[in-house]
C-alpha positions, 0 to 999 in steps of 0.5 A: 691271316696274311695280307694276301688272303681274305675271309669271304662269305661262301655265297661270295665265293666263285669257281676258280678262287684258291683256298688260303688255309685248310678248310676243316669241319667241326671235328678238325678233319680237312675238307679241302686243303690250302691251295685247292681251287674251288669248283662249282661242285666243291662250293655246293658241297661246302654249302650243304655242310653249312660252311659259311665263310672261307679264307681265299687268296687275294679275293677281289673287293666287291664291285659297286655297281652304281659306281660302275654305271656312273663311270660308264655314263661319264665316259659316254658323255665325254665321248659325246663331248669329244665328237660333238662337232663331227657328229653333226655331219653325215651319219655314215662319216668315219667320225660317226662310225668311230664314235658308235664303235667307241660308244659300243665298246664303253657300254660293253665294259 
């Protein structure tokens, strides 16, 4: 296995990933060639055949959802701190509008 490829569980695979190596069945026949882009139908077919793991090119590391939420909350708290003086004014002030838009953007990422 080269550094640019990762072995992942078939359940972690998604459409658009690219196979790093030929995917072979138990008899040695090629199910999908190296470089094939995975589709929903190819993933379903591999699951039906009992394939449990595949080698893909540059798979993204798993995302820690708790860390993402914590970072998002930290960023929102930082925005509140930065706008603390300007938010005490009129609710329709330019600063309040900017704060709301930045906050909405941060929450959508």
